[in-house]
N, C-alpha and C positions, 0 to 999 in steps of 0.2 A: 504493500500500500504506500509506504513511504520510500523515497529515493534519496540516497546520499549523493552529494555533488561536491566536486572540487573545482568549480568554475572560478576563473580569475576575477580580479576586481573589475567591476563594471559600474559606470556612473550613468550620466544622462544618455538616452538612446535617441537616435535620429528619427524624425517623422517618417522617412522613407522606409525604415525597418518596420514601422507599424502600419504601413499601407495608407498613409495620408490621414487627414483630420476629419473627413466628412462622412465617416461610416456611422452606423447606428450607435446611439447611446442607450444603454440598458440601465434603468433606474430601479434599484431594489430598496424598498422602504419597509423598515421594521416599525410597524405601527405601535408596538409595545415599548419602544424607546422614547425617552424624554417626556414621560407622563402623557399628556394629551397632544404633544407636538407631532408625534409620528402620524397620527390620524389627520392632523391639519395639513401636513406636508403632502400626504397621499391625495387629499381632496384638491389641493392647489395644483398639483401636477395633472390630475385627471381633468380639471377644468381648463388647463392651458392647452391641451391637445396639440403638443408641439410635433412638427414633422420629423420622422425618423427617430423619435424618442419613444421607447417602449417601457411602460411603467408596470411594476409588479409589487403586489402586496405580499410581503414575506410570510404573513399569517396564512396564506393560501398555498401551503406546500413548500415554502422556502425558495431558494434561488435556482434550483436545478432546472426547472422548465425554461426559464428565461435564458439561462446560459446555453442550454442545448439548442435553443432556437436561434440565438443571435450572436453568440460569442465568437464563432468562427467566421463571421462576415468580415470582409475587408475593412480595416480601419475601425473596428468596433471598440468602444470604450464603455466602462461601467461607472455608475455613480451609486454609492451606498449611502442611504440615509439611516444612520444608526450610530451605535457606539463601537468601541474597539472589538467587542465580541462579535458584533454583526459583520464587521470587516473580515475577521478571522473566519467566520462561517462561510462567507462568499468565496474566499480564497481556498478554503478546504474543499468545498464542493467542486470548484473549478479545477484545482490542481491534483487532488487526491482521488476523489470519486470519479469525476469525468475525464481526468487526465488530458485536459485541454491545454493548448498553448497559452501562456499567461497573457491575459487581457489587462491593460492598465486600468487602475481603479482610483477614482476620486471619491471624496467624502463630504457629505453634509452632516456635521457632527450633532448627534442627538443623545450621546451617552453622558456619563458622569465625568470621567477623566479625559476622554478624547485625545489620548496621547499620539496615536498615529496621525490624526487630523492635525494636531499641533505641529508635528515635525515635518509634514508635507505642505504646510502653509494653508490649510483649509480652515484654520481657526480653532479656538478653544471651546466654542459653544455655538448653539443654534441661534441664528438671527431671524426672528420672526418676520422681519420686513423683506426677506429674500424674494426675488422674482425668478420663477422657474426658467424663463428664457435667458436671463442673464447668467444664471448658474450653469446652464447647458453650454452657453458660449464659453465660459471659463473652463469647463471640462474639455471642450474641443481644443482650447488654446494651451492647456496645461502640458508640461513637459514630462514624458514617461521616464521613470527611473527604476532601476532594478531594486527589488526588496529581497535581501537575504532572509531565508527562513531556516529554522533550526529544529531538529528532532530531539526532544527531551525524553530519555528513557529512564524510568525509575524501576530498579530491580530490587525486590525485597531480599535482604541478606547481603552477603559480601561477594556475590557473583557465582557461587557454587550451587545455589538453589535452583529448582526447576519451575518455580511459580511464574505465572504469566506476568510479564512486565507491564507497567503503565506507560503508554505512549501518548505524547502530546506534541503539538507543533508550536514553537515559540516564534512570534513575529515582533513583539515589543520587548518583553523582559521576563526573566525568571528570578525569583528570590526565595530565600528561606530564612527563618528567624523571626524577630520581633515585628517587622513590618507586615510579614505574611500573617502573623497571628492577629494583628489588627484588622487586616482585610478579611480574615475568616470570621472574626466577631461581627463585622458588618454584614457579611453574607448570611450568617446564621440568623441575625435579627431580621433581615429582609425576607428570608424563607419563613420565619415564624410569624412576622407581622407585615405582610405585603401591603396592607392598607396605608402604612406609613410612608410608602415610597412611590406614590403616584405622581409626584411633582419633582422635576429634576432638581430644583433648588433645595427641596427637603432631602433629597438623596445626598447632596453634598453636606448638609447640616448633620444628618444622621451618621454619615461616614466620619465626620469630624468628632462627633460625640463618642461613638463606639471605638474609633481608632485611638483617641486620646486615652480612654479608659483602659484599653488593653495595653497600651504602651507604658503605662505607669504601674502595672502590676509587676512585681519583681520577677526577673527571669535571669537565669545563669547565662554568662557569656558563652558564645559558641565554642570557645576553646575548652570549656568544661564538658564537652559532649563528644570528644574523640572525632572531630571533623578533620578529614584530610582532603586536600584540594590540589589538583594537578591541572596545569594549563599547557597544552601542547607537549605533554609528557614531562614537564618540569614541575617539581613541587612548589606550591605557593604557600607561604606562611600567612595565616590569618592573624591580624593583630589581636592581642588579648582583650582590647576594649570593644571589639565588634560584637554586636548583638544581631546584626543582619548582614547578609551578603547578597548583593544584587548583581545579576548578569544582564547587561543591557545590549539590545540590538538597535535601539533608537535613542535620540537625545531628549526624550521626554518621559518622565516616570510619575505615575500616580497623580495625574492632573497637572503636569507641567514642570516638575522639578528636573533640573539639569544636573544630575548627580555627578557626571564625569567632567563637567565644565567645558563642554564642547562649544556652547553658543557664546560664551564670553571668556576671553583669555584673562580678564582682570576681575572676575567675580570673586567677591570676598567669601571667606568661610569662617563662620563663627562657631561651628559646632564640632569640628575635628581638624586634625592637622593634615591637610591634604597636600602640602608642599607647594611647588611653583605651578603656574598655569601650564596646561599641556603644550608640548611642542606641536608644530604644524602637522607632522606626520602622525601624531597621536590623536588628532581630532576624529571623533566618531562619525561614521557614515553608515547608512542603511544598506550600502552596496559594496562594502570593502572586504567582505569575507571574514570579518573579525567581530568578536564580542568584547565589551568592556566590563571588567569586574571591579565592583566598588564595595567598600565596607562602610557600615554605619554603626553609630554608637547607640546609646539608650534612648529613653522616651523624650527627654528634652532635646537631644541632638536631632532626632528624627522629626520632631515637631518643628524645630527651626528650619530644617531642610525643606519641609513642605511650605511653611509660611513665609520664609525669608529668602528662598532661593539659594540657600547655602549648598555647597557641594558635599559629597561623601569623600571618603579616602580612596583615591585611585590605587588599585592593587595590581592590575595587569590587563593586557589585551591578548586575545588568542582566538584560535579557530576550533580547538577541541578541548573539552573540559570534562574532567572526571572528579566526582565528589563522593567520598565515603563518610557515612554518618553512623555513629553507634551511640544510642541514648541509653543511659543506665536505668535500671528498674525503678529507682526512686525519682526519676525526672519525667516530666511530661513530654510527649512526642513533639517534635518540631513541626511547625506549620510551613507550608511552601505555597507558592502561587506561580502560575504561568499566565501572563497577560491579564492579570487581575482576577483569575479564577483560583480560589484558594482551597487547600485540603490539608489533612494531617499526613505527614510522612510516616512510613513504617519506622519502628524504633531502630532497626538496623537496615540500611539500604545503600545501594550504589546508584548514583545519578550520573548519566553521561549526556553530554550535549554535543551533537555533531551536525554538520550542514546537511540540509535536505534541499528539495527542488525550490528554486527561487520563484517569487511572484513579481508583479510589476505594479507600481503605484503611479499616480499622477501628481506631480508637484506643481502647485499653483504658483504663479509669479507673485512675489511680495508686493504689497501695495505701498 
């Protein structure tokens, strides 16, 4: 189902390689995203009746039908109205289930964090004054750029067991530790009390409340859990102060935090010792075949990171990662997350991250 890839660094792709700019635009709208916004976006596109624009309500069977019908047309482009999870869903159906050639994807952000939208210049949040015809014009004018995608394999035990591994595809980030614990608290509250999460603004408020609560519950440093970390076959020492490790594919994390410091060479850091700003060759890219590994401290440190734009501690960059975790019986299992979807790790496990088949995003010109 998943493919490993060793493709070289790729950046912006020419229009000629994509068959021109005037092919069909396939619009997938997640009506469950953004509270009531998704339904309003669907109605607006249906009323507009734009030529060569095909609109699909993802509540009616997901994106497969629309992709099967239009994705292989010359010059086809996709617009996803939803959050990061919706973008991942469309890419997974396109590249894994249907095994189509990658079609470039633009975003109308309706989620809570909207990190992929931020890093490809589609904005941090939904603008209710948008005009469908103007948005489609921007989709046609946007520049295609390769998106590295990564296969995360979680194998219970230390590699000798024969249990079925957990497989996920990483587009944005993977993390384990305190930040994932906070994300899990939010997720569990949303599952238990869905009525509290019908409005996007309240989603953000509740995430802040549950996240802050989880972050300030005492938790042992990762160093006390027999965590071993290797990047491209070389051992990586995790600082004793770290309570979270984040593996980044994009330069936006959990609603806009630039943990690696890619967007600003002069960004200050109030919460941990991150050293000097990154050199030019260290700047993160979604198409450079590398991941960025960052460490974060405790609750105050992580709160400052989210609120003040502080960086984490840069640890490494690489293209193959292996993590071994052993949690003692008297310790709680560690939480982890991939692209904002959290779960509890097995007490003893091996996690590997390797490159899989690439997707394609549309990068909008900055205003």
